[in-house]
N, C-alpha and C positions, 0 to 999 in steps of 0.2 A: 798934312795929306788931305786932299779934297775927296769927294765922294767918287768911288769907282763903280761903274755900271757894267754889268755883263748879262748875257742871256744863256740859259741852258734849256735843252729840250730832251724829252724822252717819250717815246710813243706819241701821244697827242697832247702831252702836258708841256706847257711853256712857262718858264720861270724867269722873271726879271729881278735881278739882285742888285741892291744898292748897299755898298759897304763903306763905312767911315770909321775912324778911330773912336774907341769908346770902352765900355766895360764888359762887353760880351753879350749884350741883349740881342736876341733874335726874334723878330716880329714877322709873322707870315699872314698876309691878308688882314692886317690890323688885329691879329690875335697873337698871343704868346706861343712859342714853339711847343711847349707841353700841352697847351690847350688845342692847338691845331693837329699835331701828330701825337696821339695818345699812347701809341706803343713805343717801347724802348728801342726796338729795331729801327724804326723810321727816324727817331730822334738821333740815334747813332749815325745813321746814313747822312743826315744833314750836317752833323758836327765833324764828320770824318776828315774833311780837308784841314780843319783847324787842329784836330788831334795829331795828324801826321806832321804838320808844320810847327807844332808846339806854340800856337797862338790862340788858345781857347778863349781867354778873357781880354783880348787886345782890340777887338773890333765889334762895332754895332752893325747889325745886319737888318735891312728892311727888304722884304720879299713880296712881290706881286706874282702869284701863280694861278693859272687857270687851265682847264682841260684835263682829260684823263682821270685816272684814279689816284688814290693817296700814295701808292708805291711809286708810280710814274712821276708824280709831283715831287716826291722826296728825292728821287734820283736826278730829276731835272735841276733841282736846287743844288744838289751835290756837284753836278757838272759846272754850274754857273759859279759856285764858290771856289772850286778848284781853278777855274779860269782867272778869277779875281786874285787868288793867292799867287798865281804865276805873274800877273801884271804888277803886283806890289813888289815882289822879289823874284827875280829869274832863277835864283838858287832853289826855290820851292819846286820847280819843274822836275829836278832830279829825284825828289822824294815822291811826288804825285804820279809821275808817268809810269813807273813799274807797277803801281797799285791799280792802274787802269782808270784813274779818275778823270783823265783828260780826253778819253775816247768817247765820242758821241755814239751811243748804241744805235745801230741802224735798223734794228728789228722793229717792224711795224705789223699791224694786223693785216692779214691777207684779205683782199676784197672778195665779196660773194660773187659767184658767177651765175649768169642766167641759166635756167634749166637744171639747177642744182639746189639742194637744200641750204648748204652753207658754202664756204670757200672750197672745201674738198669733199664734203659729204654729199652723196647723191641721193635722189629719191629712191625708195624701195623698188627693186626690179621684180617684175612679175613675168614669169615665163608664159603662163597661160591666163 
């Protein structure tokens, strides 16, 4: 198996994922997974596609991710890895689809409008 490349996005985070056969090493921006994502929740999110398909220690992953915050980045990586698992074996789609891992979350930050303080918040109204 050669290197499989996929892209995942969430909010403003973009993750480029390169997966090859190996021992289960995950490298994000030239750092180890536990070094980049310090909380267990974010580490779980990244490993979720492997856990659902029972392939935890089968592949080496190299990730280049930028933009957004750490949660958005973790979810962008999760989407990219889920797409890779589907390309490797089409049977994985049956497991990943009901969990919602193949759905690109369309929610984005609403833009600020002129004449207002924020997207929806207005300036304080003074009657007199």
